[in-house]
N, C-alpha and C positions, 0 to 999 in steps of 0.2 A: 504494500500500500504506500503510494507516494505521499510524502508529508509536505503540507503547504503552510507557510507562515503568513499571518495577516496582522498587520500593525494598525490598530485602531478598532474599537468596538462600537463605532457609530453605525449608521445605516449602511455606509459603503462596505465596511468590513463584515457586518452581520449578514448582508445579502450575499456577498461573495462566499462566506463560510457556509451558508445555507445551501447554495447551489452546488458547491464543490464537494461537500460532505455527501450529498445525495448522488454524486457521480463516482463515489468510491474512494475519495481522497481523505486522508487523515489531516485535520486542520487544527492549528494552534493559533489562538487570537490573543494579542497582547494589547493592553491599554495602561497608560500611566495613571489614570484616574481610578478611584475606588468603586466606580459604578459603570454600568453599561449605558449605551445610547448616546454617548458624546454630548454635544450641545443640545440634543433633543431630549435629554434625560428629564423625566417627570417623576414626581413622587407626592404622596399625601403629606400635607402639612399636619403635624401632630396636634396643633392647637385648634385650628379651624376645621380640619377634615377636608379642606379643598385640595384638589389635584393641582399641583403647581408645576409650571414649566420653569425649571430651575435656572435655565440660561436664557430666559426670555420667551415671548410668545412664539409658538410654532403652530400654524394653521395648515392643515393638509389640503392642497388643491392641485388639480391636474386636469389636462385634457387627454391624457394618455390612458385609455380604457384598460389596457393590459396592466399598467402599474396600479390602477385603482383596484382591479380584480386581485392582483397579487397581494396588496396590503390587507384587503378584506378577508384573506384566508386566516389572518392571525388575530384579528379583533373585530368587533362590530364597530363600524364607523357611524357615529350619530350625526344627525343633521346639524350643521352649524354654518352660518353665514357671517363673515367678518364685516361688520359695519362700523367703520372707524369714524370718530368725531375729531374735530380740531378746535382748539381755543385760540382765538386771535384777538388781542386787545380786549379781553373780558367778554367776548361773544363766542357762542358755540356754532360751528358749522359742520356740515357733513362732507366726508371724503369718500372716494376721490372727488375732485371738483366736478360737479354735475349741475344740472339745470337748477336744482334747489339751491346749491351753493351760490351760483351766479345771481339768482334772484334775491337771495338773502343778503348777499354782500353789497349789491348795488341798489337794493330797495326797489326792485322791479318785478314785473310779472310777465317775463318774456316767454314766447313760444320757442320750440326748438329752432325753427328757422330764424327767428328774430335774435336768439342768443348767438347763433353762429355768425350772423352779420355783425352783431354788437361786438363780439370778441375779436372778430377780424379787424374791426376798426381800432381796437385797443393795441393790437400787435405792432411792434416796432418795425415798420416797413423799410427803414434804412439799413437793417441788418440782413444782408443777402446770404452770407455763409457764416453762421455762428461759430465763433472761435473758442467759446467756453460755455460753461453751464448757464451763467447769467444771461449771456446773449441768446442762448437757445430758449430760455424761459421768456425773455422779453419779446422775442419774435413770436412765440406761441401765444402767450396770454397777456402781454402788456405789463406795465410797471406795477399797477395796483395789486393785482393778484399775485404777481411774483414776490413783491415785498411782504405781502400778508402770509402766504402759504409756503414759500420756497426759501426766501433769503435767510431768515433766522433759523429755521429747522435744519436746512442744509449746512449752514455754518456750524451749528452745534454737532450735527451728526458726523461731519467730516473733519472738523477742527481747522477749517480753512475757508476763506471767502469763496463764493461760487465762481468768481473770475479765475480762480486757480484750478478749477476742476474742468475736466473735458466735457465738451458739449454732448458727447455720446452717452453720458450718464443719464441724460434726459432724452431718451431715444425717440419719443413720439409725443403727440399732443396729449397731455394728461387731463383731458376734459371729456365729459360725456354730456351730450345734449338731450338727456332725458333725466328722469328722476331715479334711476338705478343707483343705489348706494352700496351694492355688493362690491367689496373692495377688489375682488378678483373676477376676471372674465374666464372662469374655468368651468367646464362641464360637470366636474366632480369636486365636491368640497365637503369636508366633515372633520370630526374629531374622534379619535379612538376612545371607546368607552372606558377602557382601563389604562389609558395613557400610552405614551410612546415607548417607555422602557419595557412595558409588558410585551409589546410587539417584538422588540429586540431579544428579549428573553426567549420568546417562542422561536425566533429565527435560529438562535444558538442552541436550542434544546435538541441535541443529537449526540448519539454515543461516539461519533467520530470527531466531535468538536470539543476541544479543551480550551478554556478561557483563563488567561492570566491577568488579573486586575492588579493595580498598584505595582506594575512591573514594566520597566522600560526595556524596549527591544534594542539591543546593540547591533550596529551594522555588521560586526564581526560574526554574529549568529546566522547571517544569511546563508552561509555555506552548509548549515545543518538541514536545509530545506531544499526540496526540488524546485520550489519557486516561492518568492515573497511578494505579497501585495502590500504596498506601503501607502497608508493614507494619512501619515503624519506630515508635518511641514517639510516641503521638498528641500529647503535650505538646511533643516535640521538633520537630514540624512547625511549631509556632508559636514556636519559639525559647525555650520554657519561659518565655514572657512573664509568666505569672501564677503561676509556681512549678512545682516538679517533683512528679509523682505518685510515691507511695512504692512501692518494691519491696524485696524481700529478695534478696540475692545470695549466692553460695556461693563459698567458698575450698576448694581441694583440695590436700592435702598428699600427694604421691606418693612411694612408696618401692618398691623392687624387692627380691625375695627369691628364694632357691632353693626349689624344690618348690612346696608348696601352703600358703598362709598361713592361711586360715580355713575352707577346705572348702566355701564357699558364696559365691554371687554378692553377696548383700547381708546384712549384719548390722547391725541398729539398736542403738544404745546409749542406753537410756532414762533412765539416771541423770543427774540434772542436774549432778553434779560431774564427769562426763566431758565434756570440752569439745566433742568432735565428736559429730555426730548419728548417723553411720553409717560403716561401712567397706565399700567396694565392691571386690571382687576380679575384675578384668575378664576374666580367662581363663575364668571360669565362666559368662560370658554367651555363650560359644561352646563348648559342651561337645563338639562334634564335632571340635574341634582339640586338639592335644597340644603342650604347652610345658613345658620343663624348668624354666624360671624363671617368676616371676609378678610382677604389678604391682598395687598396691593404691592406692586413694584414701581418705584420711580426709577427711570432709566437714564443713565448718564453715559455719554460716549467720550472716549479719549484715545490717544495713541497707545498702542499695545506695547507694553514693556516686556522684558525678558521672561518674567515669571507670570505674565497675564495669559488669559484665555483669548486666543485670536478669533475674531468674528468675521470682519469684512476686509478682504484684500484691498489695498489702496490702488494699486495698478496705475500709478502715474508714470511719467517717462523714466524716472530714476529706477523705480521698481521693475519696470518692464525690461530695462537693460540688465539688471541683476538677475531677473528671472531667466532671461535667455542664456546667461552664463550657467546657471544651475541646470537648465534643460539640456544644454550641451554636455555637461558632466553626467547627467542622468542617462543620456543616450549611450554613454560609454560603459555603463554598468551591465552586468550579466546576471540573469536569474532574478531580476527585480522589476516590478511594474509599479508605476506611480499613479495613484488613483485618488478620487475624492476631492473635496474642497481644498484641503491643505496640500495634498500631493500634487495638485495641478494649479494651485494658487488662483482659484476662481470662486466667485460667489455662486453657490448652487442652492436652489430650493430643494426640499426633501424629495419631491417627485423626480426631479432631474438626477439627484444622487442615486436614487433607486434604479432609475432607467439605465444610467451609465454603469452601475454595478452589475445589473443583469446582462447588459451587452458585453461587459468586460469578461464575465464568466463564460459567456458563449464564445467569445473570441479566443480566450485561453484554451477552452476545450477543443475548439477547431484546430488551433495551432498544434496542440498535443497529438491529436488524431493524425494530422498531416506531417508530423515530425518537423515542424517549422519553429523558428525562434519566436518566443512570445514578445509582443511589442512592449517597449518601455512605457509608452503612453497609448491609451486607447482613444483619447481625444487630444487635440493639439492645445496645450496650455498657453500658447502664445497668441491664440486667436481671441 
């Protein structure tokens, strides 16, 4: 039985372990943390009984029916629609920006066609090719909406002014000309009834899978395995020999209260003088449950230090240059594939992580059958 090493017990590692164990491989999974599921880890709060997303909100949404069917094998997904609110200068609005937001903000009662025409009149027509995030937003929605909903929140989230960010971060017009306030345009959306960690536990529940928590995988151990799938930081595999890739990290300030704190799962705070970016009230992620007390997280974003949990890759010019260097080093490795959010230095939603892990397992099995070399990357991290 060929032995496979998997570094990381999040969704990437768990899905790979699940697939390969069922194909006859012996799998060992390593994670430096004391728990499963990585940043998707969820657990019950002892005080309130609320299921808490320990590393911040995770809402499962996808248009990939195969992925949706896959995750539904491991837990019942309960109906949940993410309806985000935003507070701007003491007033509450609905997100993403939609017809209600526009009419609320400007004190109007526009129809969809009227709102399109009105917003087009607000856009900065002097900007032909936006060179940064701010210009992209000004071209799309005009100065008033940009300063209300994007300027402060983006500055806090990224720790830099929007003029320093790439225009591509705001890829499309972030506006709906109807009253749909479902945050995601996804065919399938829901929450696992028993939490995300429960799903990962089920994925790893196989006699051919051995899990090592609180244990760091040393690069020298790779020779003990027929192949290693590495979902840790790509720069970490090389001991950060040429510097660390930049990430943003999050701090959470938790507090518990009686009753209902804010009446919604997520409320963004867009004003730059409010230090937190949003407040999440976790019992609202499970509306089928009933709790007398509640728990909230105030969320703060900052640059990721050496001992912090990385969340969002920065991917500006400096980081992309360093990433290319590490990708070149990775392509010289043998018997190792770099996978997942950290292994490819990309921001990935859960459904994309699962899709890529399923595809990576298939590609690995096909390469083994054909007697071919296994790719170092199953997706291009430089794209």
